[in-house]
C-alpha positions in Angstrom: -30.2 32.4 -59.6 -31.9 35.4 -61.4 -30.3 36.5 -64.6 -30.2 40.2 -65.6 -29.5 41.7 -68.9 -27.8 45.1 -68.5 -29.2 47.9 -70.7 -26.5 49.4 -73.0 -26.5 53.1 -74.0 -24.3 55.0 -76.4 -22.8 57.2 -73.7 -23.4 56.7 -70.0 -25.0 59.1 -67.6 -23.1 62.0 -66.1 -22.4 61.4 -62.4 -24.2 64.1 -60.3 -24.7 62.2 -57.1 -28.5 62.2 -57.3 -29.5 60.0 -60.3 -30.9 63.1 -62.0 -29.3 62.4 -65.4 -32.2 61.1 -67.7 -30.1 58.2 -68.8 -30.6 56.5 -65.5 -34.2 56.0 -66.6 -32.9 53.4 -69.0 -31.1 51.5 -66.3 -32.2 48.1 -64.9 -33.7 48.6 -61.5 -32.8 46.2 -58.8 -34.9 46.3 -55.6 -36.2 43.7 -53.2 -33.0 43.7 -51.2 -33.1 41.2 -48.3 -31.2 41.0 -45.0 -28.1 39.0 -44.5 -28.7 35.4 -43.3 -32.5 35.5 -42.8 -33.6 37.0 -46.1 -36.2 39.4 -44.7 -37.1 42.8 -46.0 -34.8 45.4 -44.4 -36.1 48.2 -42.2 -34.3 50.6 -44.6 -35.0 49.7 -48.2 -32.4 50.1 -51.0 -32.8 50.4 -54.8 -30.0 50.0 -57.3 -29.7 50.9 -61.0 -27.4 49.2 -63.5 -26.4 50.1 -67.1 -23.3 50.3 -69.3 -21.8 51.8 -72.3 -18.8 50.6 -74.3 -16.3 52.1 -71.8 -17.8 51.5 -68.4 -20.3 49.9 -66.1 -22.6 52.3 -64.1 -24.2 51.5 -60.8 -26.4 53.8 -58.8 -27.8 53.2 -55.2 -30.6 54.9 -53.4 -30.3 54.2 -49.7 -33.5 55.1 -47.9 -33.2 56.1 -44.2 -36.7 56.1 -42.5 -35.3 57.6 -39.3 -34.1 60.7 -41.1 -30.7 60.5 -39.4 -27.6 61.2 -41.4 -25.5 58.1 -42.4 -22.4 57.2 -40.3 -19.3 58.3 -42.1 -16.2 58.3 -39.9 -13.7 56.9 -42.3 -11.5 59.0 -44.7 -8.7 58.2 -47.1 -8.6 55.6 -49.9 -8.9 52.0 -48.6 -10.0 53.2 -45.2 -12.0 50.8 -43.0 -15.5 51.8 -44.4 -16.9 48.6 -43.0 -17.8 50.5 -39.9 -19.7 53.2 -41.8 -22.9 53.3 -43.7 -21.8 52.0 -47.1 -22.7 50.3 -50.3 -20.8 47.3 -51.8 -20.3 45.9 -55.2 -18.9 42.4 -55.9 -18.1 41.3 -59.5 -16.9 38.0 -60.8 -16.0 38.8 -64.4 -15.2 35.2 -65.5 -18.1 33.6 -63.6 -15.5 31.0 -62.6 -16.2 31.4 -58.9 -12.5 31.5 -58.1 -11.8 35.2 -57.7 -13.6 38.5 -57.7 -13.4 42.2 -57.4 -14.9 43.9 -54.3 -15.6 47.6 -53.6 -17.2 49.3 -50.6 -18.1 53.0 -50.6 -19.4 55.2 -47.8 -21.7 58.1 -48.0 -18.9 60.7 -48.4 -17.2 58.8 -51.2 -14.4 57.0 -49.4 -13.6 53.9 -51.4 -12.1 50.6 -50.3 -11.3 48.0 -53.0 -9.6 44.6 -53.2 -9.1 41.5 -55.2 -10.3 38.4 -53.4 -9.2 34.9 -54.4 -8.8 31.6 -52.6 -9.7 33.1 -49.3 -7.2 35.9 -49.6 -7.9 39.6 -49.8 -5.3 41.5 -51.9 -6.0 45.1 -50.8 -3.0 46.4 -52.8 -5.0 45.8 -55.9 -6.9 48.9 -56.9 -9.3 49.9 -59.7 -11.0 52.9 -58.2 -14.4 53.8 -59.7 -15.5 57.3 -60.4 -18.0 58.3 -57.6 -20.6 61.0 -56.9 -22.9 61.0 -53.9 -25.4 63.1 -52.0 -27.1 63.0 -48.6 -30.7 64.1 -48.3 -33.2 64.2 -45.4 -34.4 60.6 -45.8 -31.9 59.0 -48.1 -28.4 59.0 -49.4 -27.4 58.4 -53.0 -24.3 57.0 -54.5 -23.4 56.8 -58.3 -20.4 54.7 -59.5 -18.7 54.4 -62.8 -16.4 51.5 -63.3 -14.2 52.1 -66.4 -13.3 48.8 -68.1 -9.9 50.2 -68.9 -9.1 50.6 -65.2 -10.2 47.0 -64.6 -8.0 45.7 -67.5 -11.1 43.8 -68.6 -13.9 44.4 -71.0 -17.0 42.3 -71.5 -17.5 40.5 -74.8 -20.9 40.3 -76.5 -23.0 37.7 -74.7 -20.6 37.4 -71.8 -22.0 36.7 -68.3 -20.5 38.3 -65.1 -21.4 37.5 -61.5 -22.7 40.4 -59.5 -24.1 41.3 -56.1 -24.9 44.6 -54.6 -25.3 45.2 -50.9 -25.7 47.8 -48.3 -24.4 48.1 -44.8 -26.4 50.3 -42.4 -24.9 51.5 -39.2 -27.2 54.4 -38.3 -30.3 53.9 -36.1 -30.7 50.1 -36.6 -27.7 48.1 -37.8 -28.5 45.8 -40.7 -26.9 44.4 -43.8 -28.9 43.7 -47.0 -28.2 42.7 -50.6 -29.8 42.2 -54.0 -29.0 38.5 -54.0 -29.7 36.5 -50.8 -26.5 35.9 -48.8 -25.6 33.7 -45.9 -22.3 34.6 -44.1 -20.5 37.0 -46.3 -21.3 39.2 -49.3 -18.1 38.1 -51.1 -19.2 34.5 -51.5 -19.0 33.9 -55.3 -21.7 31.2 -55.1 -24.3 33.8 -54.2 -23.7 36.2 -57.1 -26.4 36.8 -59.7 -25.7 36.2 -63.4 -25.5 39.4 -65.4 -25.3 39.6 -69.2 -23.6 42.5 -70.9 -25.0 42.3 -74.4 -24.1 44.0 -77.7 -25.1 47.7 -78.0 -28.3 47.0 -80.0 -29.3 43.9 -78.1 -32.9 43.7 -76.8 -33.1 44.4 -73.1 -35.0 41.7 -71.4 -34.9 39.2 -68.5 -33.9 35.8 -69.6 -32.3 32.6 -68.4 -28.7 32.0 -69.6 -25.9 29.6 -68.8 -22.2 30.4 -69.1 -21.2 26.8 -68.7 -18.1 25.8 -66.8 -16.0 28.9 -67.6 -13.4 29.8 -65.0 -10.1 31.5 -64.6 -7.1 31.6 -62.2 -6.2 35.1 -61.0 -2.7 36.5 -60.6 -2.1 39.2 -58.1 -3.6 41.8 -60.5 -6.8 39.9 -61.0 -6.2 39.3 -64.7 
């Protein structure tokens, strides 16, 4: 499983919906998304950008749309069924224990679905809504997300490893699902997440192989 060290900045980027803040240039770029089950390059490529500061994790998506059609966005209202819209998804296992995880899905107009998933159950009453900015262009749509650690009730410690996967569901033109880490079956499988290190502020940013060992945690209904 690839290991990613997340760049740390003093203050994170302003969310403008277009990745125009210069701080995004310091983010780790994740591309090479592959399709669900068969691991092929998708017809519509996606790039993601990840960085953090002391208060939050920042993730940006660029969802290319070769056909030039606008993304499908029929859902409104928090926790609406965005699974039928064009969307991006974030899955995080903060303990790397593979027993529970946080899951978010966001469509192109900023509607957010979130849930805690554990032991085969989806607890949709759990919520930790990220800040969101997005835009729709002629051949792409962009989504910027900020996940404040305070809302999560969890903050990474120096050298801590989280599990992470980023995915995209495409409904316009040609339906397809793709993700940063290869997935068979479902994006919320904790075994498929990539290992992500959140280092100290002054740590050197590099790709390296790390092991968290056998750390795990049992989740209560709040995911803590």
